[in-house]
Every structure is written in structure tokens, then in C-alpha cells.
C-alpha positions as CSV (number, residue, x, y, z in Angstrom):
1,M,4.2,7.3,-76.3
2,Q,1.3,5.6,-74.4
3,E,2.2,4.9,-70.8
4,E,2.5,1.2,-69.8
5,I,-0.5,0.1,-67.8
6,R,-0.6,-3.5,-66.6
7,I,-3.4,-5.1,-64.6
8,I,-1.9,-7.0,-61.7
9,S,-5.1,-8.5,-60.3
10,S,-8.7,-7.6,-59.6
11,R,-10.7,-8.0,-56.5
12,V,-14.0,-7.0,-55.2
13,V,-13.7,-5.3,-51.9
14,D,-16.5,-6.2,-49.3
15,Y,-16.8,-3.2,-46.7
16,P,-18.7,-4.3,-43.7
17,D,-21.6,-2.1,-42.5
18,K,-19.9,0.6,-40.5
19,Q,-22.6,0.7,-37.9
20,R,-22.0,-2.8,-36.8
21,Y,-19.3,-2.8,-34.0
22,H,-20.2,-5.8,-32.0
23,C,-16.9,-7.7,-31.4
24,E,-16.3,-11.0,-29.5
25,M,-13.1,-11.8,-27.7
26,I,-10.4,-12.3,-30.4
27,P,-7.2,-14.5,-30.1
28,F,-4.8,-11.8,-31.1
29,I,-1.3,-13.0,-32.1
30,R,1.4,-10.5,-31.4
31,Q,4.4,-10.0,-33.8
32,L,6.8,-9.3,-30.9
33,N,8.6,-12.5,-29.8
34,L,9.9,-11.8,-26.3
35,P,11.9,-15.0,-25.8
36,Q,13.7,-14.6,-29.1
37,L,14.6,-11.1,-28.0
38,L,15.8,-12.1,-24.7
39,E,18.0,-14.9,-26.1
40,K,20.4,-12.0,-27.3
41,K,20.4,-9.4,-24.7
42,S,18.4,-7.7,-21.8
43,F,15.7,-5.4,-23.2
44,F,13.6,-2.3,-22.4
45,L,10.2,-3.0,-23.7
46,L,8.5,0.3,-24.2
47,G,4.8,1.1,-25.2
48,P,1.8,3.1,-24.4
49,R,-0.4,2.1,-21.6
50,A,-3.0,-0.6,-22.6
51,T,-1.1,-1.9,-25.6
52,G,-0.7,-5.2,-23.7
53,K,2.8,-5.3,-22.4
54,S,2.0,-7.1,-19.0
55,F,-0.4,-9.6,-20.9
56,L,2.4,-10.3,-23.4
57,V,4.9,-10.8,-20.7
58,K,2.6,-13.4,-19.0
59,E,1.6,-15.1,-22.2
60,Q,5.1,-15.4,-23.7
61,L,7.3,-15.8,-20.7
62,G,4.9,-17.6,-18.3
63,K,6.8,-19.6,-15.7
64,Q,10.3,-18.7,-17.2
65,A,10.3,-15.2,-15.5
66,I,10.3,-13.7,-12.0
67,I,7.9,-10.5,-12.4
68,F,8.2,-7.4,-10.3
69,N,5.2,-5.0,-10.9
70,L,5.9,-1.6,-9.8
71,L,2.2,-0.8,-10.1
72,R,1.8,-2.8,-6.8
73,S,2.1,0.1,-4.2
74,D,3.8,-2.2,-1.6
75,L,6.4,-3.2,-3.9
76,Y,6.9,0.2,-5.3
77,L,7.3,1.8,-1.9
78,K,9.9,-0.9,-0.8
79,L,12.0,-0.7,-3.9
80,T,11.8,3.2,-3.9
81,A,13.2,3.3,-0.3
82,S,15.6,0.4,-0.7
83,P,16.4,-0.5,-4.4
84,W,19.3,-2.7,-3.1
85,E,16.8,-5.2,-1.8
86,L,16.0,-6.2,-5.5
87,E,18.8,-8.8,-5.3
88,A,17.5,-10.2,-2.1
89,M,14.0,-10.6,-3.7
90,I,15.3,-12.3,-6.8
91,E,17.3,-14.7,-4.4
92,A,14.3,-15.5,-2.6
93,A,12.3,-16.3,-5.7
94,L,15.2,-18.6,-7.1
95,L,15.2,-20.9,-4.1
96,G,14.3,-24.2,-5.4
97,Q,13.3,-22.7,-8.8
98,H,14.7,-22.0,-12.1
99,Y,14.0,-18.8,-14.0
100,D,15.4,-17.6,-17.3
101,Y,14.5,-13.9,-16.9
102,I,13.6,-11.3,-14.5
103,V,10.9,-8.8,-15.5
104,I,10.5,-5.2,-13.8
105,D,7.1,-3.9,-15.0
106,E,6.8,0.0,-15.2
107,I,10.5,0.7,-14.6
108,Q,10.0,4.4,-15.1
109,K,8.4,4.6,-11.8
110,V,11.7,3.7,-10.0
111,P,14.5,4.9,-12.2
112,H,17.2,4.3,-9.7
113,L,16.4,0.8,-9.6
114,L,18.4,0.7,-12.9
115,D,21.7,1.0,-11.0
116,E,20.9,-2.3,-9.3
117,V,19.9,-3.9,-12.6
118,H,23.2,-2.7,-14.3
119,R,25.1,-4.3,-11.5
120,L,23.2,-7.6,-11.6
121,I,23.7,-7.7,-15.3
122,E,27.4,-7.3,-14.9
123,E,28.0,-9.4,-11.9
124,R,25.4,-12.1,-12.1
125,K,24.9,-12.3,-15.8
126,L,21.1,-12.0,-15.3
127,R,18.8,-11.3,-18.2
128,F,16.2,-8.7,-17.5
129,L,13.1,-7.3,-19.4
130,L,12.3,-3.9,-18.2
131,T,8.8,-2.6,-19.4
132,G,7.6,1.1,-19.3
133,S,5.0,3.4,-20.7
134,S,7.1,6.5,-20.5
135,A,10.7,7.2,-21.5
136,R,10.5,10.8,-20.0
137,K,11.7,10.1,-16.5
138,L,14.4,7.7,-18.0
139,K,15.6,10.4,-20.3
140,Y,15.5,13.4,-18.1
141,G,15.8,11.9,-14.6
142,H,19.5,11.0,-14.9
143,A,18.4,7.3,-14.9
144,N,21.1,4.7,-15.6
145,L,20.3,3.6,-19.0
146,L,22.6,0.6,-18.8
147,A,25.1,1.8,-21.3
148,G,24.2,-0.6,-24.1
149,R,23.8,-3.5,-21.9
150,A,19.9,-3.5,-22.8
151,W,18.4,-3.0,-26.2
152,T,15.1,-1.5,-26.7
153,A,11.9,-2.8,-28.3
154,N,8.5,-1.2,-28.7
155,L,5.0,-2.6,-28.3
156,Y,2.3,-0.9,-30.4
157,P,-1.5,-1.2,-30.8
158,L,-2.6,-4.3,-32.8
159,S,-1.4,-4.3,-36.3
160,Y,-3.2,-5.8,-39.4
161,S,-1.2,-9.0,-39.0
162,E,-2.3,-9.5,-35.5
163,I,-6.1,-9.3,-35.9
164,P,-7.8,-12.4,-37.4
165,Q,-10.7,-11.2,-39.9
166,F,-9.4,-7.6,-39.8
167,N,-12.2,-5.1,-40.1
168,L,-10.9,-1.9,-41.6
169,E,-13.8,0.3,-40.8
170,R,-13.8,-0.7,-37.2
171,Y,-10.0,-0.1,-36.9
172,L,-10.1,3.3,-38.6
173,R,-12.8,4.5,-36.2
174,F,-11.7,2.7,-32.9
175,G,-8.1,2.0,-33.4
176,G,-6.0,-1.0,-32.1
177,L,-5.7,-1.0,-28.4
178,P,-6.5,-4.6,-27.6
179,A,-9.2,-4.0,-24.9
180,V,-10.9,-1.5,-27.3
181,Y,-10.9,-3.5,-30.5
182,A,-12.4,-6.6,-28.8
183,S,-14.9,-4.6,-26.8
184,K,-18.6,-4.5,-27.4
185,E,-18.5,-0.8,-26.2
186,P,-15.4,0.7,-27.8
187,I,-16.5,4.3,-27.3
188,E,-16.7,3.7,-23.6
189,E,-13.4,2.0,-23.5
190,L,-11.8,4.9,-25.4
191,N,-13.5,7.6,-23.3
192,A,-12.2,5.9,-20.1
193,Y,-8.7,5.4,-21.6
194,V,-8.4,9.2,-22.3
195,Q,-9.8,10.3,-19.1
196,T,-7.9,8.0,-16.9
197,Y,-4.5,7.9,-18.7
198,L,-4.0,10.9,-20.9
199,Y,-5.3,13.4,-18.4
200,E,-5.1,11.9,-14.9
201,E,-1.9,9.9,-15.2
202,I,0.1,12.5,-17.1
203,Q,-1.0,15.0,-14.4
204,A,-0.1,12.5,-11.7
205,E,3.4,12.2,-13.1
206,S,3.6,15.9,-12.8
207,L,4.3,16.3,-16.6
208,V,2.0,19.1,-16.8
209,R,0.7,21.8,-14.4
210,K,-2.4,23.1,-15.9
211,L,-4.6,20.2,-17.0
212,P,-7.5,22.3,-18.6
213,Q,-4.6,23.9,-20.8
214,F,-3.2,20.5,-21.7
215,S,-6.8,19.2,-22.5
216,R,-7.4,22.0,-24.9
217,F,-3.9,21.2,-26.6
218,L,-4.7,17.5,-26.9
219,T,-7.9,18.2,-28.9
220,V,-6.2,20.7,-31.2
221,A,-3.2,18.2,-31.6
222,A,-5.7,15.5,-32.5
223,L,-7.4,17.7,-35.1
224,A,-4.0,18.6,-36.6
225,N,-2.9,14.9,-36.6
226,G,-0.9,14.1,-39.7
227,Q,-0.7,17.7,-40.8
228,M,2.5,19.7,-41.1
229,L,3.1,21.3,-37.5
230,N,2.4,25.1,-37.3
231,F,3.2,25.8,-33.6
232,A,1.9,29.4,-33.8
233,Q,-1.5,28.2,-35.1
234,I,-1.7,25.4,-32.7
235,A,-0.9,27.8,-29.8
236,S,-3.4,30.2,-30.8
237,D,-6.1,27.5,-31.2
238,S,-5.3,26.0,-28.0
239,G,-4.8,29.2,-25.9
240,V,-1.2,28.4,-24.8
241,P,2.2,29.8,-25.6
242,A,4.1,28.3,-28.6
243,S,7.0,27.5,-26.3
244,T,4.4,25.4,-24.2
245,V,3.0,23.7,-27.3
246,R,6.7,22.5,-28.2
247,E,7.0,21.2,-24.7
248,Y,3.6,19.3,-24.9
249,Y,4.5,17.7,-28.1
250,A,7.8,16.5,-26.4
251,I,5.6,15.0,-23.5
252,L,3.5,13.2,-26.0
253,E,6.8,11.7,-27.6
254,D,8.3,10.8,-24.4
255,T,5.1,9.2,-23.1
256,L,4.9,7.2,-26.5
257,I,1.5,8.9,-27.2
258,G,2.8,10.0,-30.6
259,F,5.7,10.5,-32.9
260,M,7.3,13.1,-35.2
261,L,7.4,12.2,-38.8
262,T,10.3,14.3,-40.2
263,P,10.5,15.4,-43.9
264,W,12.8,13.8,-46.6
265,T,14.7,16.8,-47.8
266,K,17.3,15.2,-50.2
267,S,15.2,16.1,-53.4
268,T,17.4,18.1,-55.9
269,K,15.0,18.8,-58.6
270,R,12.3,20.3,-56.4
271,K,13.0,22.3,-53.1
272,A,11.6,20.3,-50.1
273,I,9.5,21.6,-47.2
274,S,11.4,21.1,-43.8
275,T,8.5,21.1,-41.4
276,A,7.6,17.9,-39.5
277,K,4.3,16.1,-39.1
278,F,3.1,14.5,-35.8
279,Y,0.9,11.4,-35.7
280,L,-0.9,10.1,-32.4
281,F,-0.2,6.4,-31.8
282,D,-3.6,5.2,-32.4
283,T,-6.5,6.2,-34.6
284,G,-9.2,5.6,-32.0
285,V,-7.5,7.7,-29.4
286,C,-7.0,10.4,-32.0
287,H,-10.9,10.4,-32.8
288,T,-11.7,10.4,-29.1
289,L,-9.5,13.5,-28.6
290,A,-10.8,15.2,-31.4
291,Q,-14.5,14.3,-30.4
292,T,-15.3,12.7,-33.6
293,K,-18.9,11.5,-33.6
294,V,-19.1,9.6,-37.1
295,L,-16.4,8.7,-39.4
296,D,-18.1,9.3,-42.8
297,R,-16.8,7.1,-45.6
298,N,-17.0,10.2,-48.0
299,S,-15.2,12.7,-45.7
300,D,-11.8,14.1,-45.8
301,L,-11.3,12.8,-42.3
302,Y,-11.8,9.2,-43.4
303,G,-9.0,9.7,-45.9
304,R,-6.7,11.1,-43.2
305,S,-7.5,8.2,-40.9
306,F,-6.7,5.7,-43.7
307,E,-3.5,7.5,-44.2
308,H,-2.8,7.6,-40.5
309,W,-3.4,3.9,-40.2
310,I,-1.1,3.0,-43.1
311,G,1.7,5.2,-41.2
312,L,1.1,3.2,-38.0
313,E,1.5,-0.1,-39.7
314,L,4.7,0.9,-41.4
315,K,6.1,2.1,-38.0
316,S,5.1,-1.1,-36.3
317,Y,6.5,-3.3,-39.1
318,L,9.9,-1.5,-39.2
319,S,10.2,-1.7,-35.4
320,Y,8.9,-5.4,-35.1
321,R,11.3,-6.5,-37.7
322,R,14.1,-4.5,-36.1
323,L,15.0,-2.9,-39.5
324,N,17.3,0.1,-39.1
325,E,15.2,2.2,-41.7
326,S,13.8,5.7,-41.1
327,L,10.3,6.7,-41.9
328,H,9.7,10.2,-43.6
329,Y,7.2,12.2,-45.9
330,W,8.0,14.4,-48.6
331,R,6.5,17.7,-49.7
332,D,7.9,20.4,-51.9
333,V,7.2,24.1,-52.2
334,H,4.8,23.5,-54.9
335,Q,2.6,21.3,-52.8
336,H,3.5,17.9,-54.3
337,E,3.5,15.6,-51.3
338,V,4.1,11.8,-50.9
339,D,2.8,10.4,-47.6
340,F,5.6,8.0,-46.7
341,I,9.3,7.6,-47.5
342,I,11.3,4.6,-46.1
343,D,14.9,5.7,-46.2
344,D,16.1,6.4,-49.8
345,R,14.3,3.3,-51.1
346,I,10.7,3.2,-51.1
347,A,7.9,5.9,-51.7
348,I,4.3,5.2,-50.7
349,E,1.3,7.3,-51.5
350,V,-1.9,6.7,-49.7
351,K,-5.5,7.4,-51.3
352,A,-8.8,6.2,-49.8
353,A,-10.5,6.4,-53.1
354,K,-12.3,3.3,-54.4
355,K,-11.2,4.3,-58.1
356,I,-7.7,5.6,-58.9
357,T,-7.3,8.0,-61.7
358,P,-4.3,9.4,-63.3
359,R,-4.3,12.3,-61.3
360,D,-3.6,10.3,-58.3
361,L,-0.3,9.3,-59.7
362,K,1.1,12.9,-60.1
363,T,2.9,13.1,-56.8
364,L,4.7,9.8,-57.0
365,S,5.5,10.8,-60.7
366,S,7.1,14.1,-59.5
367,L,9.3,12.2,-56.8
368,E,10.3,9.6,-59.4
369,E,12.2,12.3,-61.4
370,E,14.6,12.6,-58.4
371,K,15.8,8.9,-59.4
372,A,16.5,8.4,-55.7
373,F,13.9,5.4,-55.1
374,D,13.9,1.7,-55.9
375,K,10.0,1.3,-55.4
376,F,6.9,3.3,-55.7
377,Y,3.6,2.2,-54.3
378,L,0.2,3.8,-54.5
379,I,-2.1,2.2,-51.8
380,S,-6.0,2.7,-52.2
381,Q,-9.2,1.0,-51.8
382,D,-9.4,0.5,-55.6
383,S,-10.2,-3.3,-56.3
384,V,-8.5,-3.2,-59.6
385,E,-4.5,-3.4,-59.0
386,M,-2.3,-2.1,-61.7
387,K,1.2,-1.1,-62.6
388,H,1.5,2.4,-64.2
389,G,5.3,2.6,-65.4
390,N,7.3,2.1,-62.2
391,I,4.4,2.8,-59.9
392,I,2.6,-0.2,-58.4
393,C,-1.0,0.4,-57.4
394,L,-2.3,-2.0,-54.7
395,H,-5.5,-2.4,-52.8
396,W,-4.7,-2.0,-49.1
397,K,-5.3,-5.5,-48.3
398,T,-2.7,-6.8,-50.9
399,F,-0.2,-4.3,-49.5
400,M,-0.7,-5.3,-46.0
401,E,-0.2,-9.0,-46.9
402,K,2.9,-8.2,-48.8
403,L,4.2,-6.0,-46.2
404,W,3.9,-8.3,-43.2
405,G,5.0,-11.1,-45.8
406,D,8.3,-9.3,-46.0
407,E,7.7,-8.5,-49.7
408,I,7.6,-4.7,-49.7
409,I,10.8,-4.0,-47.5
410,N,13.5,-6.4,-48.2
């Protein structure tokens, strides 16, 4: 019986000249609504440096909040020595003024301050927003994590929904850090970011002892981005012990520079691989670490970058919508692989091809036999959108509009 094929829509994709990277200042509109979050509870707001946490606080909270920035050396030194003085500082700011929230920027720099925050939430019913670019000191420094009195939200690089006139080619090459995407010199911005943060600040935080060794690891990790982790191979390529490689990946996760994508292993008809993948938090940072010079449209690297971006959008969406749904991938021992799995409901395969062929549907068809999923999507750059049986083939732009319009995950 002939397979049902239904054309959903057709569009002509206009790819901008990949050599034109000039970009003016853009009015980004972030998905995260801080006042809405803080109406419910105090929050930790975590995200890598340069994702725009401080700017977002000023834009959305404005005159509603007292802001303590621990990057100020005088404030840092004072509260490190005398964390109990936080209450007196708040009292002084409240004289003759009304504020709804107290913001402490870069809270991980003075973890013991959380004891005072805990007390003030309990005794004074104050509402706090605690921002940070690293969870490592909070996790391993015996910090008071407020025992559920504060929830956690994350801020990521810019998503498709936050960028007017989104330019795919620019994003895949340079990523979504606001200062980078809006820059006329994105390569310079990325080089500065890598040098001043990923190297100098991680060393300054005493997270690694041997910076050259860590630098080699970062390059290898970027080259292996989105691939199944082989710690022995990565250790060999970077010249460090496998145990150190595992510790380095933990540092990247704790400093929010990347995340593990664990496998979906519930398949019964096909034995699943149980090895995780690791994705860096931004495509531009990944290319800078990997020393990418040109992102050729016809290269395998372009396809991996396209897949990387889709994964980042899914992760951002799940976080911003505060959906308690987990993100995985699936691969069986016969090398059938589906790029992204959302809980036990949605399977998503990503292809950078401009024309989809029946061969591109094979892995989703294999997973479909498990009868575990409600929806199957193939995302590509094909301008003709179709439905092959239960598999919906969408152009990436249509998928993004439907995703951020809450039509994919509902």
C-alpha cells in the first residue's frame, strides 16, 4: 500500500549572504518575565555570563528593586566580612522609598549571604531575586539553598522568538549572546568572551589548576560537541587523564557553559545506547573554542550546528515555559538515531538538507515502531512541508513559530 504523503505547505527559503554579518543594535524582547516570576516566590536566576541577566533585571524591575551587585569590589568585601549588614543596607534603601524586590547580583561570590537571605525571607517576608553565573560554589560550598523558599529560573542566549528578523546563518556561526549577535565585530566579541571568561575567570574561581590543560580540553570538547561522549578518546586527544576529563565536564555544567543530553533508553524492540552527549550553551562559543574559520553550508559541521541550535531552542523553550519535561536523544545499537526526545511524547529529527528524501525518515520510522510517542517531527530546510504517515516534516521557521506559539508541546 502506498504511503500517505500530504503536502502541508510550500515556501521559498531566502538564505542571506553568509558573508554579510553587519548588524545594528536590535531591540531584543526576552521570554523571561521577572515580575511574573517574583509574584509567586523568591527566585534564583542562573545563566552564563553575558546572557543579559543584569540588563534584564534593570529593564524589567527598574525602580521596583533594590540591587546589590557583588561585582562591585567594595560591596563584595563588605558583605564577605559582615554578611549580617545586608539587612541594615536594605533598611537604609527603604527609608522614604518603596521597593517590591531585593536583587543580589552574582550571589555565588558570597554564598554565606544566603543565610541572611533565608532569615529575611522568613522573618521579613521579603522577596529576593538572586542572580548567578555559576552553581558550583552553591552546590559544593555548603551554601544555604533556601530549602525551597526560592525557586530557580534560567536565562539562556537569545532564542529565535527574541530576535526580530532572525538570521539563521548569522546565528549558527556566531550564536545568541546579545552583545555578539548585535555586534558589527562578532568574532572579536566571541574571542574576548572566551579569553576573559572561559579561561581567566574559571581560573580565578580556582576551578582548574592547569589552564593550558583545560584550554586543550575545551577545544576537544567543542570539536566533540553533540556527539556521544567517549571519555577515553577525549582524554587522549586533550592529553589529560579520563578522571580529569569527567571533572572538567562537571565544571562546564556547574558554570552553565553546557549541558548533558542523556539517552532515552525505554525502547523495547531495539536495544538503546546508554551514553550521554554534551552540548555547549551557544553555537558561537562552540565555534570559537573549536577555532572554526568558515561555516560552509555544504559541510557536516553546518549540519551539526543546525542540530545544536534546534536543541538549544528546545531547552530554552522548556525552561522559559516552566514545563517539567525532560529532553533526551535516542540511538540504538544498529546506529538508528533520533536527535531529540521530549519525555515519552515527542520525537524530533533534525536535517540541514534543503530537500528531504524517504531515507531521511528511516530513523523516525524505526522509533515509531516502539509506539511510545504521540508526535513525530522532521525539521529541515526543505521549503516543501509534508506529512508522511505520522511524521510531520516542517521547515525550521515553521517549526520555530509553532514551538514558541505553544503548538508543538502542549
